[in-house]
C-alpha positions, 0 to 999 in steps of 0.5 A: 417454514423457518427454524424458529417456527419449527422450534415453536411447533415443538415447544409444548408450552407454547402450543398449550398457551396458544389453546389457553388450556392446562398442560393435562388438556393440551393435545401435544402434551397428551400425545407425548405422554401417549408416546411414552406409554406406547414405547413402554407397552411395546417393550413390555409386549416384547419382553412377555412374548420373548419369555413365553413364545419361542418363535421370534416372528410371532413375537415381532408380529404381536409387538407390531400389532400392539404398537399399531393399536396403541398408536391409533388409540393415541392419535384418536384421543389426541385429535379429539382433544385438539378439536376441543382445545381449538374450540375453546380457543375460538370461543375465547377469541370470539368472546374477546372480539365481541366484548371489545366491539360492544364497549364503544357502542355501549359507551355512546349509548350511555352518553346519549342517555345522560345527555337526554336526561340532562335536559340540555336538548329539550324538556324531559317529562317525569314519565319520560325520565322514568324510562330513561332511568330504566335504560340507564340501569340496563346499560350499566348492567350491560357494561358490567357484563361486557367488562366481566366477559373481557376479563374472563377472556383475558384470564382464559388466554393468559393475557390478563396483564399483572403489574405488581406493586406494594400496597396496603390492603387496608386502605383499599378496603376502606375506600370500597366501604366508603364507595358502597356505603350508600348502597349498604344504607339503602339495603339496611346493611351495616358494614363493620371493618376490623383490621389488625394493627400495623399490617404489612404491605402486600405485593399485588396488582392493585387493579386486580385485587380491587376487582376481587374485593369489589366483587366480594363486598358487592355480593355480600351486600346484595345477597342480604334480603333483610336488615343485616350486617357485613363483617370484614376482617383483615389480619396477618397469619404467619407470612400471609395476609388473611382477608375475610368477609362475612354476611348475614344473607341468604347463604348458598345451598349445600348442593350448589356449593361445589359449583360456586366458582364456576363461570355463569353459575348462580345458586337456585335461591339467588335466582328465586330472589331475582338478584342481579349478577353475571355469575362471573365475579367469583370465577374472576376472583378465584383466578386472580387470587390464585394468579397472585399466589394466594388461596380463596375459599368460603363457608356457607349455610343456607338462610344464615349467610356466607363467609368468603376468605382469601390469603395473599403472600406477604413476601 
């Protein structure tokens, strides 16, 4: 083993990055903490033994026993966390590989459907066209799921690239409102945007912040089950830019609210309405906002709607 590889093994942050877990879930870091605890416990056992026991041999034996027990406990805990961390790493790698491998056949499948629907290779009957539309819709849902899984995998392995640039959040929101307008009109939803005047630019990764806004706007429209309204606010609050999107949708049950940013979670009332979704959008949104140095949160009441908001540092 080379000197560089040895130093890499000793680098706790490198090892934690390999597993894609936080510092307090990293086996190497936990072993270091347990080592400090063992040393402290050994010294405490020696001090207490020396004070109350006259025979030095007995004191030494007590210290050795305490140290051995603590070391075995530490080794057992570390091995357990190492197995969990390794399983987490393998899961993330599996999701990443599968997502990559699915993208090409899905693209070919969608291209074939488009070709068949175009009628360029033969006349399509009305009944056949209906089935092709169903296939196209489901292929789009598969594409969305694969894309979300790939993003989640990159987030968990800290491989989501960030290319920050100055941009106007107001312009991005207006573009998405224009894009979602047909969907909103079909859903009997009115979109109102109220930006503050003369807003400053923010330093963000444009592609990532677009993903956040797209997820929040899509959710807001999708979860309104009767004629309703979506209100979007954008304003400056001290050295932060504040974004808020409020809908008059089905809302989130109180018992479900603590899980709302977890992967694959969808609240019970949403499942009853059979609304499409992967359950990954809000998890991705929170990870991106926190990575950009902001905060994200929400307020909701079942049957009355939800308000999601996030902040981004201006400087």
